[in-house]
N, C-alpha and C positions, 0 to 999 in steps of 0.2 A: 356295361359288361366288363370293359377293360379296366384293370385296377389302377392304371395311371401311376404306378409306383407306390401307391398307398398300401399299408398293411391291412388286408381284408380277411386274414385267417380266422379272426374271431367273430366275423359278421356273417351269419348264415344266409342273409338276404342278398349278399353280393357273390356273384359267380366269377372267379378269376378267369381271364383269357388273354391271349395275345391280341395286339392291336389288329383290327381288320385289315386285310391285305389283299392286293390283286392276286398274290400267289395262291390264295385259297379258292379262286374261281376255277371251275372245272371246264375242260374242253377248250382251253385257249389254243389258238392255232400254233402248231409246231413249226419251227424253222430249222431246216437242214443246212449244215455247212457243207455245201456241195464240193467246194474246192479244198476243204480241210485246212484252210489257212486263216480262219477267223474273219474272212472278208464279209460274211453276213452278220457279224456281231458288231454292235454299235457302242461307242463310248461318247457320251453326250456332255458338252460343257455349256452350262447356262450362264449367259452374260450378265453384266451389271451396268447400269447407266452411270458410269464413272465421270462422264462430262456434266452430269446433273448433280450428282452427290459427291462432294469433294471431301471424303474422309481423309484422303491423302491427295497430293497434287496429281493431276492427270498424267504428267510425264513419268512420275514415279510409279503410278498405278500401271501404266502401259508396260514399263520395264519389267515389273514383277509378274504381270499377267502373261507377258510373252514367255517368261521363264516357266510358268505353269503350263502353257500350251506345249512348250518343248518337252516338259515332263510327261505329258500324255503321249506325245509322239514316240518318246523313248520306250515307254512302258507298255504301249499298246500297238506295237508294230503289226501291221496287217489288218487291224480293225478299221472299221469305218468310223472316222472321227467327225463329229458333228458339233457345230457351234450354233446355239439357239439364242438370239439376242433377247434381252429383256424388252417388254413392250414399250418402256420409256426410253430406250436407246435411240439415238439419232444417227450419228456417223461414227460411233465408237469402233465398229468393226473395221472401218477404213484405217484406223490407227494401229491395228493389231497385225501381227504376223500369223496369218491364218492359212498359210500354205499347207496343203494336206487335209484341211478341214472343209466340210460342206456346210454352207450357211443355210439354215432353215428359218425363215422369217415369216412363218404362217400365223404366229400369235396364238396358237392353240394352247389351251390350258394344260399345264404339266400333268395333271391327273388323267386327263383324256389321252394325252400323248403316251403316258406310261401304260395305260390300258391297251391301247392299240399296238404298242411295240414291245410289250412286256417280254416276250420270248426272245427278242433280238438284242436286248440291252445288257451289256456286260457291266457297265458302271456309269454313274452320274456324278459330275463334278460341278462345283461352283465356288466362288470365293466365300460368300457368306449368305447365300440365299437359302431360304427355308425350303426351296425345291429339293435340296440335298436331303433334308430331313423327311420330306414327302417320299422321296425315293426309298429311304430306309424303311419308312412305315409300310411301304408296299412291297417289301421283300427284295428290293434291288440294292446293290452295293452303292450307297451314296456317300460322297466325301465333301468336306468343307476345307478350303485352303487358306482361310484368313490368317493362320499363324505365320505364314511366310511373307505377309505384308507388314510394313512398318506402322501398324495401327497403334494407337495409344493403349495403355493398360485398360482404361475405362471402355474403349471401343471393343477390345478383345473380350473383356468380361461380358459386355452386352451381347456380342455374337454367341458366346458360349451359352448364355442364359436363354437366348432365343432357340437354340438348337435343343436344349434340354438334356435329358439323360440319354446319352448315346454311347455306343461302344467306343473304346479307345481308338480303334482302327478308323473310325469315321473321320477323325480330324487329322489332316495332313500337316505335320509339324516341320517338315523339311523336304527338300527335293532330291536328296541323295539316295533315298531308299524307296523301292516300289510300293505302291499301295497294297494293303493286305485285305483280301476278300474276307468278309465276316458273315455273310448271309448263308443259310438261314440262321436267325437269332433264336437261341433256345429260350423258351419261356419257363418260368418256374412251375407252372401247372402243366405245361405241354398241351393245353387245351386251345384249340383254334377258336376264333370268334364265332364261326358258324356252329361249332359244337356247343359253345356256351349258349347260343340262341336256342338251339334245339333242346338243351337241358332246361332252359327257362320255360319253354313251352310245355315240356313234359311235367315239370313241377307245378305249373299253373293248372294244367288239366287235372293232375292228381289231387290238388287242393280244392 
């Protein structure tokens, strides 16, 4: 149903629609910000097993990653800051300055986590994890921070390719400007995935 970026305007068998998203689900539990200070809103950072994967040296990675964590503290004051380790992490968190962050090491799949916490999540960050793209796909402001790390051109191009066609705001290119919210993303057809499914059924019945 989703056109995946392809031109489907001349193909009557394809019904264009936005990517299916948690945001389309009805009757999700609402969260009230009782204190009015964003304390019930969450900003999630998903970790990387940088002691296992040495794209750059661990010491350099830690220095840049700590700068990224400072960036979240500056730009999301009052929010609940959460660090979720990668399942393959060992003691990476012990080497980071995680003051102000709550560590959640339950190993729950990101898709399920987003579903359970959708109404409370303000933003999702990672260095280069596809979890940021998953957040984007599900109507959450997801961000990738790999440009602020000293990766090689080849590595940077690889990360960009993995993320695919994303809004410009998705990629954090520096730490001097705050992240820009970009959700909801406008689709060319404006048709939700659920609407496209309904239209498909109706056309099938009619034929």
